[in-house]
VOMI-25035 format. One record per residue (C-alpha): x, y, z; chain; residue in one letter. Coordinates in nm, 3 decimals. Example, Ala and Ser with C-alpha at 12.3 -4.5 7.8 and 13.67 -1.06 7.14 Angstrom:
2
+---------+---------+---------+--------+---------+
:    east :   north :      up : cadena : residuo :
+---------+---------+---------+--------+---------+
:   1.230 :  -0.450 :   0.780 :      A :       a :
:   1.367 :  -0.106 :   0.714 :      A :       s :
+---------+---------+---------+--------+---------+
This chain:
309
+---------+---------+---------+--------+---------+
:    east :   north :      up : cadena : residuo :
+---------+---------+---------+--------+---------+
:  24.911 :  -4.952 :   0.394 :      A :       x :
:  25.250 :  -5.153 :   0.401 :      A :       x :
:  25.152 :  -5.333 :   0.011 :      A :       x :
:  25.063 :  -5.039 :  -0.109 :      A :       x :
:  25.417 :  -4.849 :  -0.052 :      A :       x :
:  25.592 :  -5.182 :  -0.150 :      A :       x :
:  25.412 :  -5.174 :  -0.461 :      A :       x :
:  25.513 :  -4.798 :  -0.536 :      A :       x :
:  25.855 :  -4.840 :  -0.464 :      A :       x :
:  25.909 :  -5.147 :  -0.709 :      A :       x :
:  25.695 :  -4.906 :  -0.968 :      A :       x :
:  25.956 :  -4.619 :  -0.892 :      A :       x :
:  26.283 :  -4.823 :  -0.927 :      A :       x :
:  26.178 :  -4.972 :  -1.233 :      A :       x :
:  26.089 :  -4.599 :  -1.347 :      A :       x :
:  26.480 :  -4.573 :  -1.292 :      A :       x :
:  26.573 :  -4.878 :  -1.494 :      A :       x :
:  26.394 :  -4.816 :  -1.818 :      A :       x :
:  26.480 :  -4.488 :  -1.798 :      A :       x :
:  26.896 :  -4.648 :  -1.749 :      A :       x :
:  26.759 :  -4.902 :  -2.101 :      A :       x :
:  26.697 :  -4.624 :  -2.269 :      A :       x :
:  26.961 :  -4.434 :  -2.264 :      A :       x :
:  27.177 :  -4.727 :  -2.317 :      A :       x :
:  27.327 :  -4.710 :  -1.967 :      A :       x :
:  27.200 :  -5.159 :  -1.895 :      A :       x :
:  27.061 :  -5.333 :  -2.139 :      A :       x :
:  26.879 :  -5.739 :  -2.075 :      A :       x :
:  27.018 :  -6.004 :  -2.247 :      A :       x :
:  26.789 :  -6.223 :  -2.435 :      A :       x :
:  26.633 :  -6.510 :  -2.189 :      A :       x :
:  26.660 :  -6.906 :  -2.292 :      A :       x :
:  26.379 :  -7.040 :  -2.383 :      A :       x :
:  26.352 :  -7.400 :  -2.369 :      A :       x :
:  26.018 :  -7.560 :  -2.429 :      A :       x :
:  25.963 :  -7.969 :  -2.388 :      A :       x :
:  25.593 :  -8.185 :  -2.355 :      A :       x :
:  25.329 :  -8.013 :  -2.423 :      A :       x :
:  25.345 :  -7.634 :  -2.423 :      A :       x :
:  25.595 :  -7.659 :  -2.095 :      A :       x :
:  25.808 :  -7.398 :  -2.047 :      A :       x :
:  26.174 :  -7.344 :  -1.925 :      A :       x :
:  26.349 :  -7.035 :  -1.917 :      A :       x :
:  26.622 :  -6.852 :  -1.769 :      A :       x :
:  26.686 :  -6.472 :  -1.769 :      A :       x :
:  27.020 :  -6.336 :  -1.672 :      A :       x :
:  27.083 :  -5.969 :  -1.673 :      A :       x :
:  27.308 :  -5.707 :  -1.456 :      A :       x :
:  27.195 :  -5.375 :  -1.363 :      A :       x :
:  27.569 :  -5.181 :  -1.379 :      A :       x :
:  27.463 :  -4.846 :  -1.219 :      A :       x :
:  27.301 :  -5.003 :  -0.899 :      A :       x :
:  27.550 :  -5.281 :  -0.876 :      A :       x :
:  27.364 :  -5.564 :  -0.930 :      A :       x :
:  27.283 :  -5.891 :  -1.092 :      A :       x :
:  27.056 :  -6.120 :  -1.160 :      A :       x :
:  26.947 :  -6.516 :  -1.225 :      A :       x :
:  26.621 :  -6.581 :  -1.244 :      A :       x :
:  26.449 :  -6.934 :  -1.340 :      A :       x :
:  26.129 :  -7.026 :  -1.472 :      A :       x :
:  25.887 :  -7.231 :  -1.524 :      A :       x :
:  25.593 :  -7.220 :  -1.748 :      A :       x :
:  25.342 :  -7.523 :  -1.703 :      A :       x :
:  24.944 :  -7.490 :  -1.899 :      A :       x :
:  24.836 :  -7.748 :  -1.745 :      A :       x :
:  24.828 :  -7.603 :  -1.337 :      A :       x :
:  24.601 :  -7.446 :  -1.296 :      A :       x :
:  24.385 :  -7.750 :  -1.386 :      A :       x :
:  24.605 :  -7.948 :  -1.103 :      A :       x :
:  24.561 :  -7.681 :  -0.835 :      A :       x :
:  24.876 :  -7.519 :  -0.864 :      A :       x :
:  25.054 :  -7.223 :  -0.984 :      A :       x :
:  25.079 :  -7.192 :  -1.413 :      A :       x :
:  25.448 :  -6.991 :  -1.285 :      A :       x :
:  25.735 :  -7.113 :  -1.032 :      A :       x :
:  26.022 :  -7.030 :  -1.027 :      A :       x :
:  26.311 :  -6.906 :  -0.827 :      A :       x :
:  26.578 :  -6.571 :  -0.875 :      A :       x :
:  26.894 :  -6.485 :  -0.729 :      A :       x :
:  26.980 :  -6.155 :  -0.664 :      A :       x :
:  27.384 :  -6.085 :  -0.687 :      A :       x :
:  27.616 :  -5.816 :  -0.566 :      A :       x :
:  27.889 :  -5.730 :  -0.833 :      A :       x :
:  28.114 :  -5.603 :  -0.682 :      A :       x :
:  28.158 :  -5.887 :  -0.493 :      A :       x :
:  27.946 :  -6.176 :  -0.629 :      A :       x :
:  27.792 :  -6.295 :  -0.336 :      A :       x :
:  27.443 :  -6.379 :  -0.373 :      A :       x :
:  27.302 :  -6.121 :  -0.119 :      A :       x :
:  26.922 :  -6.250 :  -0.192 :      A :       x :
:  26.720 :  -6.545 :  -0.300 :      A :       x :
:  26.334 :  -6.461 :  -0.423 :      A :       x :
:  26.053 :  -6.652 :  -0.544 :      A :       x :
:  25.994 :  -6.648 :  -0.923 :      A :       x :
:  25.664 :  -6.664 :  -0.964 :      A :       x :
:  25.555 :  -6.352 :  -0.742 :      A :       x :
:  25.842 :  -6.184 :  -0.804 :      A :       x :
:  25.704 :  -6.211 :  -1.147 :      A :       x :
:  25.334 :  -6.086 :  -1.084 :      A :       x :
:  25.508 :  -5.790 :  -0.914 :      A :       x :
:  25.677 :  -5.701 :  -1.134 :      A :       x :
:  25.447 :  -5.728 :  -1.441 :      A :       x :
:  25.186 :  -5.551 :  -1.253 :      A :       x :
:  25.465 :  -5.291 :  -1.166 :      A :       x :
:  25.528 :  -5.220 :  -1.488 :      A :       x :
:  25.180 :  -5.157 :  -1.638 :      A :       x :
:  25.133 :  -4.942 :  -1.302 :      A :       x :
:  25.423 :  -4.730 :  -1.429 :      A :       x :
:  25.342 :  -4.732 :  -1.773 :      A :       x :
:  24.924 :  -4.638 :  -1.647 :      A :       x :
:  25.083 :  -4.373 :  -1.408 :      A :       x :
:  25.233 :  -4.164 :  -1.732 :      A :       x :
:  24.985 :  -4.239 :  -1.939 :      A :       x :
:  24.635 :  -4.173 :  -1.767 :      A :       x :
:  24.431 :  -3.849 :  -1.616 :      A :       x :
:  24.525 :  -3.903 :  -1.268 :      A :       x :
:  24.201 :  -3.932 :  -1.111 :      A :       x :
:  24.118 :  -4.234 :  -1.363 :      A :       x :
:  23.975 :  -4.450 :  -1.135 :      A :       x :
:  23.738 :  -4.703 :  -1.356 :      A :       x :
:  23.959 :  -5.015 :  -1.468 :      A :       x :
:  23.838 :  -5.339 :  -1.678 :      A :       x :
:  24.072 :  -5.720 :  -1.575 :      A :       x :
:  24.034 :  -5.986 :  -1.872 :      A :       x :
:  24.143 :  -6.292 :  -1.684 :      A :       x :
:  24.121 :  -6.333 :  -1.291 :      A :       x :
:  24.486 :  -6.549 :  -1.217 :      A :       x :
:  24.778 :  -6.445 :  -1.020 :      A :       x :
:  24.859 :  -6.138 :  -1.271 :      A :       x :
:  24.525 :  -6.016 :  -1.278 :      A :       x :
:  24.536 :  -5.981 :  -0.933 :      A :       x :
:  24.881 :  -5.791 :  -0.877 :      A :       x :
:  24.735 :  -5.588 :  -1.223 :      A :       x :
:  24.465 :  -5.435 :  -0.982 :      A :       x :
:  24.723 :  -5.405 :  -0.646 :      A :       x :
:  24.930 :  -5.235 :  -0.919 :      A :       x :
:  24.707 :  -5.019 :  -1.059 :      A :       x :
:  24.524 :  -4.887 :  -0.750 :      A :       x :
:  24.846 :  -4.759 :  -0.621 :      A :       x :
:  24.886 :  -4.521 :  -0.912 :      A :       x :
:  24.546 :  -4.440 :  -0.945 :      A :       x :
:  24.257 :  -4.444 :  -0.699 :      A :       x :
:  24.062 :  -4.662 :  -0.832 :      A :       x :
:  23.657 :  -4.751 :  -0.743 :      A :       x :
:  23.535 :  -4.921 :  -0.961 :      A :       x :
:  23.691 :  -5.279 :  -1.130 :      A :       x :
:  23.490 :  -5.465 :  -1.373 :      A :       x :
:  23.623 :  -5.797 :  -1.439 :      A :       x :
:  23.554 :  -6.128 :  -1.720 :      A :       x :
:  23.679 :  -6.450 :  -1.738 :      A :       x :
:  23.652 :  -6.718 :  -1.979 :      A :       x :
:  23.581 :  -6.891 :  -1.629 :      A :       x :
:  23.298 :  -6.708 :  -1.435 :      A :       x :
:  23.405 :  -6.875 :  -1.072 :      A :       x :
:  23.752 :  -6.699 :  -1.114 :      A :       x :
:  23.591 :  -6.374 :  -1.201 :      A :       x :
:  23.375 :  -6.382 :  -0.911 :      A :       x :
:  23.688 :  -6.482 :  -0.670 :      A :       x :
:  23.905 :  -6.230 :  -0.808 :      A :       x :
:  23.599 :  -5.928 :  -0.751 :      A :       x :
:  23.545 :  -6.077 :  -0.336 :      A :       x :
:  23.952 :  -6.011 :  -0.319 :      A :       x :
:  23.932 :  -5.724 :  -0.480 :      A :       x :
:  23.652 :  -5.581 :  -0.288 :      A :       x :
:  23.768 :  -5.760 :   0.098 :      A :       x :
:  24.146 :  -5.619 :   0.045 :      A :       x :
:  24.093 :  -5.269 :  -0.119 :      A :       x :
:  24.162 :  -4.984 :   0.142 :      A :       x :
:  23.869 :  -4.808 :   0.062 :      A :       x :
:  23.551 :  -4.877 :  -0.115 :      A :       x :
:  23.549 :  -5.012 :  -0.482 :      A :       x :
:  23.274 :  -5.206 :  -0.685 :      A :       x :
:  23.407 :  -5.486 :  -0.802 :      A :       x :
:  23.144 :  -5.613 :  -1.148 :      A :       x :
:  23.147 :  -5.922 :  -1.253 :      A :       x :
:  23.069 :  -5.845 :  -1.610 :      A :       x :
:  22.879 :  -6.196 :  -1.903 :      A :       x :
:  23.174 :  -6.031 :  -2.187 :      A :       x :
:  23.493 :  -5.877 :  -2.224 :      A :       x :
:  23.262 :  -5.625 :  -2.477 :      A :       x :
:  23.075 :  -5.549 :  -2.118 :      A :       x :
:  23.373 :  -5.509 :  -1.920 :      A :       x :
:  23.635 :  -5.276 :  -2.125 :      A :       x :
:  23.357 :  -5.051 :  -2.300 :      A :       x :
:  23.430 :  -4.697 :  -2.194 :      A :       x :
:  23.630 :  -4.799 :  -1.937 :      A :       x :
:  23.932 :  -4.566 :  -1.869 :      A :       x :
:  24.241 :  -4.817 :  -1.795 :      A :       x :
:  24.197 :  -5.184 :  -1.934 :      A :       x :
:  24.426 :  -5.464 :  -1.863 :      A :       x :
:  24.450 :  -5.784 :  -2.018 :      A :       x :
:  24.601 :  -6.116 :  -1.847 :      A :       x :
:  24.463 :  -6.424 :  -2.001 :      A :       x :
:  24.608 :  -6.780 :  -2.039 :      A :       x :
:  24.575 :  -6.726 :  -2.434 :      A :       x :
:  24.761 :  -6.926 :  -2.732 :      A :       x :
:  24.524 :  -6.780 :  -2.996 :      A :       x :
:  24.572 :  -6.510 :  -3.240 :      A :       x :
:  24.200 :  -6.430 :  -3.198 :      A :       x :
:  24.156 :  -6.122 :  -3.021 :      A :       x :
:  23.996 :  -6.187 :  -2.732 :      A :       x :
:  23.970 :  -5.710 :  -2.715 :      A :       x :
:  23.804 :  -5.605 :  -3.041 :      A :       x :
:  23.981 :  -5.239 :  -3.129 :      A :       x :
:  23.594 :  -5.096 :  -3.135 :      A :       x :
:  23.540 :  -5.213 :  -2.792 :      A :       x :
:  23.827 :  -4.944 :  -2.643 :      A :       x :
:  23.733 :  -4.595 :  -2.587 :      A :       x :
:  23.908 :  -4.293 :  -2.744 :      A :       x :
:  24.175 :  -4.148 :  -2.488 :      A :       x :
:  24.180 :  -4.523 :  -2.245 :      A :       x :
:  24.509 :  -4.670 :  -2.118 :      A :       x :
:  24.495 :  -5.039 :  -2.218 :      A :       x :
:  24.787 :  -5.225 :  -2.072 :      A :       x :
:  24.829 :  -5.582 :  -2.304 :      A :       x :
:  25.021 :  -5.874 :  -2.066 :      A :       x :
:  25.033 :  -6.143 :  -2.393 :      A :       x :
:  24.945 :  -6.526 :  -2.373 :      A :       x :
:  25.170 :  -6.807 :  -2.398 :      A :       x :
:  25.353 :  -6.816 :  -2.691 :      A :       x :
:  25.470 :  -6.499 :  -2.893 :      A :       x :
:  25.259 :  -6.470 :  -3.155 :      A :       x :
:  24.960 :  -6.508 :  -2.948 :      A :       x :
:  24.696 :  -6.252 :  -2.949 :      A :       x :
:  24.474 :  -6.060 :  -2.670 :      A :       x :
:  24.420 :  -5.700 :  -2.796 :      A :       x :
:  24.307 :  -5.674 :  -3.165 :      A :       x :
:  24.610 :  -5.549 :  -3.354 :      A :       x :
:  24.408 :  -5.307 :  -3.550 :      A :       x :
:  24.396 :  -5.072 :  -3.281 :      A :       x :
:  24.773 :  -5.011 :  -3.264 :      A :       x :
:  24.707 :  -4.805 :  -3.609 :      A :       x :
:  24.552 :  -4.554 :  -3.404 :      A :       x :
:  24.716 :  -4.545 :  -3.104 :      A :       x :
:  25.045 :  -4.435 :  -2.891 :      A :       x :
:  25.196 :  -4.801 :  -2.921 :      A :       x :
:  25.425 :  -4.808 :  -2.539 :      A :       x :
:  25.681 :  -5.106 :  -2.576 :      A :       x :
:  25.992 :  -5.238 :  -2.271 :      A :       x :
:  26.251 :  -5.310 :  -2.612 :      A :       x :
:  26.146 :  -5.272 :  -2.907 :      A :       x :
:  26.374 :  -5.561 :  -3.013 :      A :       x :
:  26.208 :  -5.804 :  -2.729 :      A :       x :
:  25.864 :  -5.618 :  -2.849 :      A :       x :
:  25.923 :  -5.718 :  -3.228 :      A :       x :
:  26.060 :  -6.127 :  -3.130 :      A :       x :
:  25.722 :  -6.154 :  -2.858 :      A :       x :
:  25.495 :  -5.946 :  -2.870 :      A :       x :
:  25.225 :  -6.107 :  -3.090 :      A :       x :
:  24.974 :  -5.818 :  -3.144 :      A :       x :
:  25.313 :  -5.593 :  -3.219 :      A :       x :
:  25.400 :  -5.836 :  -3.464 :      A :       x :
:  25.071 :  -5.896 :  -3.657 :      A :       x :
:  25.081 :  -5.476 :  -3.666 :      A :       x :
:  25.396 :  -5.457 :  -3.821 :      A :       x :
:  25.346 :  -5.775 :  -4.058 :      A :       x :
:  24.975 :  -5.606 :  -4.157 :      A :       x :
:  25.159 :  -5.263 :  -4.220 :      A :       x :
:  24.942 :  -5.086 :  -3.913 :      A :       x :
:  25.221 :  -4.898 :  -3.760 :      A :       x :
:  25.632 :  -4.932 :  -3.842 :      A :       x :
:  25.860 :  -4.996 :  -3.642 :      A :       x :
:  25.920 :  -4.613 :  -3.533 :      A :       x :
:  25.571 :  -4.654 :  -3.427 :      A :       x :
:  25.732 :  -4.811 :  -3.082 :      A :       x :
:  25.755 :  -4.626 :  -2.801 :      A :       x :
:  26.011 :  -4.738 :  -2.533 :      A :       x :
:  25.882 :  -4.713 :  -2.141 :      A :       x :
:  26.205 :  -4.494 :  -2.098 :      A :       x :
:  26.159 :  -4.252 :  -2.337 :      A :       x :
:  25.829 :  -4.204 :  -2.144 :      A :       x :
:  25.969 :  -4.177 :  -1.817 :      A :       x :
:  26.243 :  -3.911 :  -1.934 :      A :       x :
:  25.936 :  -3.714 :  -2.158 :      A :       x :
:  26.088 :  -3.807 :  -2.472 :      A :       x :
:  25.741 :  -3.878 :  -2.550 :      A :       x :
:  25.393 :  -3.750 :  -2.458 :      A :       x :
:  25.052 :  -3.958 :  -2.418 :      A :       x :
:  24.914 :  -3.609 :  -2.413 :      A :       x :
:  24.524 :  -3.759 :  -2.395 :      A :       x :
:  24.558 :  -4.059 :  -2.680 :      A :       x :
:  24.461 :  -4.375 :  -2.687 :      A :       x :
:  24.810 :  -4.551 :  -2.529 :      A :       x :
:  24.852 :  -4.943 :  -2.531 :      A :       x :
:  25.126 :  -5.078 :  -2.332 :      A :       x :
:  25.248 :  -5.439 :  -2.447 :      A :       x :
:  25.468 :  -5.645 :  -2.208 :      A :       x :
:  25.698 :  -5.959 :  -2.333 :      A :       x :
:  25.916 :  -5.952 :  -1.949 :      A :       x :
:  26.261 :  -5.885 :  -1.911 :      A :       x :
:  26.500 :  -6.015 :  -1.688 :      A :       x :
:  26.614 :  -5.645 :  -1.614 :      A :       x :
:  26.277 :  -5.621 :  -1.523 :      A :       x :
:  26.380 :  -5.881 :  -1.267 :      A :       x :
:  26.650 :  -5.701 :  -1.178 :      A :       x :
:  26.518 :  -5.373 :  -1.078 :      A :       x :
:  26.291 :  -5.551 :  -0.865 :      A :       x :
:  26.461 :  -5.746 :  -0.691 :      A :       x :
:  26.614 :  -5.443 :  -0.589 :      A :       x :
:  26.365 :  -5.275 :  -0.435 :      A :       x :
:  26.224 :  -5.531 :  -0.239 :      A :       x :
:  26.507 :  -5.674 :  -0.136 :      A :       x :
:  26.549 :  -5.309 :  -0.037 :      A :       x :
:  26.188 :  -5.308 :   0.125 :      A :       x :
:  26.268 :  -5.579 :   0.294 :      A :       x :
:  26.586 :  -5.452 :   0.459 :      A :       x :
:  26.482 :  -5.182 :   0.594 :      A :       x :
:  26.169 :  -5.367 :   0.725 :      A :       x :
:  26.377 :  -5.619 :   0.918 :      A :       x :
+---------+---------+---------+--------+---------+
């Protein structure tokens, strides 16, 4: 119950932030990315949220071969600062914050794009981020069925067991043999893989009309999890148009193929403030992750921790 309350707080604060971002009341500078070795990445992500009087800096490492070592893909730390005094008010684990805020962004879109009684979730991928997605989506929708597919069946089985063990009510968790079996007829779909390929993990024809898809993205800007063809007939949601054009493989591919235009990209803030509405359409959120999201999530988590201290 406490975990759900914490997640809802993060989702709500992110909604407030995205409204400010869409209205131009705050901004999120591009992160600094340093690639080294074999697809290893060091990222530095600063941002300020003036309306809340806070800033943050996140240092993150992405090491693709870490899972083979039994280590997390992502490591990092986030420093939350008070803009008025310059004091560092909190230090948060960067990997945990990334997982929480990414799940919360997906849940925010899910809240606005699906029916209140949507209870069938498909998850492609079975890592740390997949768990956060399940937890976040379940905080806004009464999930009763979770269908899981991963290229590594053992990982999928572990995720399914975790879903059954941690859900506050009975949930039917199913391990599927194919991504198609997991996705077919699902009301809510989340992709969270470490693909570096430009071959879709989920084909457009597998997605039921009116479904909502949260696409977290692969390991580089041209990696593709979802068939870009689906974007042509869907309402496409992004955190920020410029960020999506720079870092979202599906968006970049759909734009290059003239399947969509820039005006077809709707920022999350306009959804939250009622500027656009899903109205039963197939919807796709393609996230890239932005520094201001870390700031907002850190604000929510620090406030929760302070309130329970």
